[in-house]
Biopython code that builds the backbone (N, CA, C, O; Angstrom):
import numpy as np
from Bio.PDB.StructureBuilder import StructureBuilder

atoms = [
    (1, "MET", "N", (0.914, -1.239, 0.017)),
    (1, "MET", "CA", (-0.021, 0.004, -0.151)),
    (1, "MET", "C", (0.869, 1.297, -0.030)),
    (1, "MET", "O", (1.934, 1.321, 0.586)),
    (2, "LYS", "N", (0.374, 2.247, -0.612)),
    (2, "LYS", "CA", (1.167, 3.473, -0.679)),
    (2, "LYS", "C", (0.974, 4.466, 0.495)),
    (2, "LYS", "O", (-0.132, 4.674, 0.994)),
    (3, "ARG", "N", (2.090, 5.052, 0.896)),
    (3, "ARG", "CA", (2.047, 5.908, 2.105)),
    (3, "ARG", "C", (2.291, 7.320, 1.683)),
    (3, "ARG", "O", (3.453, 7.726, 1.683)),
    (4, "PRO", "N", (1.316, 8.108, 1.324)),
    (4, "PRO", "CA", (1.336, 9.521, 0.919)),
    (4, "PRO", "C", (2.235, 10.496, 1.851)),
    (4, "PRO", "O", (3.084, 11.294, 1.455)),
    (5, "SER", "N", (1.881, 10.263, 3.050)),
    (5, "SER", "CA", (2.473, 11.173, 4.050)),
    (5, "SER", "C", (3.966, 10.869, 4.249)),
    (5, "SER", "O", (4.664, 11.771, 4.713)),
    (6, "ARG", "N", (4.516, 9.701, 3.948)),
    (6, "ARG", "CA", (5.915, 9.257, 4.094)),
    (6, "ARG", "C", (6.579, 9.985, 2.670)),
    (6, "ARG", "O", (7.661, 10.571, 2.715)),
    (7, "VAL", "N", (5.951, 9.888, 1.690)),
    (7, "VAL", "CA", (6.598, 10.442, 0.294)),
    (7, "VAL", "C", (6.436, 12.009, 0.418)),
    (7, "VAL", "O", (7.263, 12.679, -0.199)),
    (8, "ILE", "N", (5.522, 12.632, 1.103)),
    (8, "ILE", "CA", (5.460, 14.035, 1.141)),
    (8, "ILE", "C", (6.629, 14.576, 2.143)),
    (8, "ILE", "O", (7.247, 15.626, 1.966)),
    (9, "PHE", "N", (6.811, 13.715, 3.176)),
    (9, "PHE", "CA", (7.865, 14.164, 4.158)),
    (9, "PHE", "C", (9.325, 13.948, 3.359)),
    (9, "PHE", "O", (10.265, 14.701, 3.614)),
    (10, "LEU", "N", (9.433, 13.025, 2.519)),
    (10, "LEU", "CA", (10.761, 12.960, 1.731)),
    (10, "LEU", "C", (10.872, 14.004, 0.922)),
    (10, "LEU", "O", (11.968, 14.561, 0.873)),
    (11, "LEU", "N", (9.720, 14.527, 0.072)),
    (11, "LEU", "CA", (9.742, 15.505, -0.856)),
    (11, "LEU", "C", (10.077, 16.962, -0.061)),
    (11, "LEU", "O", (10.774, 17.829, -0.587)),
    (12, "THR", "N", (9.559, 17.083, 1.103)),
    (12, "THR", "CA", (9.723, 18.285, 1.922)),
    (12, "THR", "C", (11.107, 18.363, 2.411)),
    (12, "THR", "O", (11.678, 19.447, 2.524)),
    (13, "PHE", "N", (11.714, 17.136, 2.733)),
    (13, "PHE", "CA", (12.983, 17.029, 3.350)),
    (13, "PHE", "C", (14.021, 17.412, 1.965)),
    (13, "PHE", "O", (15.055, 18.075, 2.046)),
    (14, "ASN", "N", (13.571, 16.937, 0.967)),
    (14, "ASN", "CA", (14.437, 17.050, -0.144)),
    (14, "ASN", "C", (14.386, 18.584, -0.656)),
    (14, "ASN", "O", (15.398, 19.091, -1.139)),
    (15, "SER", "N", (13.340, 19.211, -0.554)),
    (15, "SER", "CA", (13.248, 20.653, -1.053)),
    (15, "SER", "C", (14.159, 21.466, -0.116)),
    (15, "SER", "O", (14.792, 22.381, -0.643)),
    (16, "ILE", "N", (14.298, 21.269, 1.114)),
    (16, "ILE", "CA", (15.165, 21.811, 2.132)),
    (16, "ILE", "C", (16.543, 21.421, 1.822)),
    (16, "ILE", "O", (17.415, 22.286, 1.892)),
    (17, "TYR", "N", (16.833, 20.263, 1.498)),
    (17, "TYR", "CA", (18.227, 19.742, 1.327)),
    (17, "TYR", "C", (18.711, 20.465, -0.170)),
    (17, "TYR", "O", (19.886, 20.770, -0.374)),
    (18, "ASN", "N", (17.803, 20.647, -1.006)),
    (18, "ASN", "CA", (18.204, 20.968, -2.267)),
    (18, "ASN", "C", (18.928, 22.391, -2.223)),
    (18, "ASN", "O", (19.540, 22.767, -3.223)),
    (19, "GLU", "N", (18.873, 23.107, -1.192)),
    (19, "GLU", "CA", (19.511, 24.346, -1.090)),
    (19, "GLU", "C", (21.053, 24.109, -1.077)),
    (19, "GLU", "O", (21.818, 24.915, -1.607)),
    (20, "LYS", "N", (21.460, 23.033, -0.483)),
    (20, "LYS", "CA", (22.871, 22.942, -0.196)),
    (20, "LYS", "C", (23.443, 21.861, -1.179)),
    (20, "LYS", "O", (24.644, 21.884, -1.447)),
    (21, "ASN", "N", (22.648, 20.953, -1.700)),
    (21, "ASN", "CA", (23.278, 20.024, -2.886)),
    (21, "ASN", "C", (22.169, 19.483, -3.755)),
    (21, "ASN", "O", (21.585, 18.444, -3.448)),
    (22, "ILE", "N", (21.903, 20.107, -4.726)),
    (22, "ILE", "CA", (20.855, 19.943, -5.664)),
    (22, "ILE", "C", (20.964, 18.441, -6.291)),
    (22, "ILE", "O", (20.062, 17.617, -6.135)),
    (23, "GLN", "N", (22.138, 18.174, -7.003)),
    (23, "GLN", "CA", (22.316, 16.975, -7.936)),
    (23, "GLN", "C", (22.087, 15.847, -7.006)),
    (23, "GLN", "O", (21.174, 15.122, -7.399)),
    (24, "LYS", "N", (22.600, 15.497, -5.960)),
    (24, "LYS", "CA", (22.587, 14.443, -5.073)),
    (24, "LYS", "C", (21.154, 14.124, -4.609)),
    (24, "LYS", "O", (20.614, 13.019, -4.671)),
    (25, "SER", "N", (20.575, 15.369, -4.090)),
    (25, "SER", "CA", (19.113, 15.140, -3.489)),
    (25, "SER", "C", (18.136, 14.866, -4.462)),
    (25, "SER", "O", (17.109, 14.341, -4.033)),
    (26, "LEU", "N", (18.211, 15.110, -5.760)),
    (26, "LEU", "CA", (17.303, 14.888, -6.771)),
    (26, "LEU", "C", (16.982, 13.370, -6.997)),
    (26, "LEU", "O", (15.840, 12.956, -7.198)),
    (27, "SER", "N", (18.124, 12.564, -6.942)),
    (27, "SER", "CA", (17.791, 11.252, -7.293)),
    (27, "SER", "C", (17.291, 10.391, -6.109)),
    (27, "SER", "O", (16.728, 9.308, -6.276)),
    (28, "PHE", "N", (17.552, 10.987, -4.820)),
    (28, "PHE", "CA", (17.168, 10.223, -3.544)),
    (28, "PHE", "C", (15.728, 9.963, -3.512)),
    (28, "PHE", "O", (15.386, 8.781, -3.526)),
    (29, "PRO", "N", (14.666, 11.034, -3.462)),
    (29, "PRO", "CA", (13.282, 10.871, -3.340)),
    (29, "PRO", "C", (12.799, 10.164, -4.285)),
    (29, "PRO", "O", (11.922, 9.362, -3.964)),
    (30, "ILE", "N", (13.170, 10.230, -5.561)),
    (30, "ILE", "CA", (12.785, 9.444, -6.715)),
    (30, "ILE", "C", (12.941, 7.907, -6.410)),
    (30, "ILE", "O", (12.030, 7.103, -6.608)),
    (31, "ALA", "N", (14.043, 7.608, -5.965)),
    (31, "ALA", "CA", (14.251, 6.127, -5.866)),
    (31, "ALA", "C", (13.424, 5.594, -4.512)),
    (31, "ALA", "O", (13.074, 4.415, -4.459)),
    (32, "ILE", "N", (13.158, 6.428, -3.530)),
    (32, "ILE", "CA", (12.521, 5.942, -2.393)),
    (32, "ILE", "C", (11.021, 5.917, -2.834)),
    (32, "ILE", "O", (10.323, 5.010, -2.381)),
    (33, "THR", "N", (10.507, 6.769, -3.618)),
    (33, "THR", "CA", (9.105, 6.745, -4.070)),
    (33, "THR", "C", (8.849, 5.621, -4.784)),
    (33, "THR", "O", (7.793, 5.022, -4.581)),
    (34, "GLU", "N", (9.722, 5.185, -5.677)),
    (34, "GLU", "CA", (9.494, 3.957, -6.354)),
    (34, "GLU", "C", (9.460, 2.742, -5.634)),
    (34, "GLU", "O", (8.682, 1.848, -5.969)),
    (35, "VAL", "N", (10.325, 2.610, -4.561)),
    (35, "VAL", "CA", (10.167, 1.437, -3.673)),
    (35, "VAL", "C", (8.857, 1.663, -2.822)),
    (35, "VAL", "O", (8.272, 0.618, -2.536)),
    (36, "LEU", "N", (8.334, 2.735, -2.401)),
    (36, "LEU", "CA", (7.122, 2.789, -1.745)),
    (36, "LEU", "C", (6.078, 2.206, -2.566)),
    (36, "LEU", "O", (5.338, 1.320, -2.139)),
    (37, "ASP", "N", (5.998, 2.726, -3.839)),
    (37, "ASP", "CA", (4.965, 2.339, -4.749)),
    (37, "ASP", "C", (4.947, 0.750, -5.024)),
    (37, "ASP", "O", (4.112, 0.265, -5.787)),
]
sb = StructureBuilder()
sb.init_structure("model")
sb.init_model(0)
sb.init_chain("A")
sb.init_seg("    ")
for serial, (resi, resn, name, xyz) in enumerate(atoms, 1):
    if name == "N":
        sb.init_residue(resn, " ", resi, " ")
    sb.init_atom(name, np.array(xyz, "f"), 0.0, 1.0, " ", f" {name:<3s}", serial, name[0])
structure = sb.get_structure()
């Protein structure tokens, strides 16, 4: 089953982390989202 709240948390964390390191943080939430789906 999907967990939207967990995905939203990762995206929120990613957007904050993006300010320091964009390229590394972009691939992280995408991979996690695919696993959760």
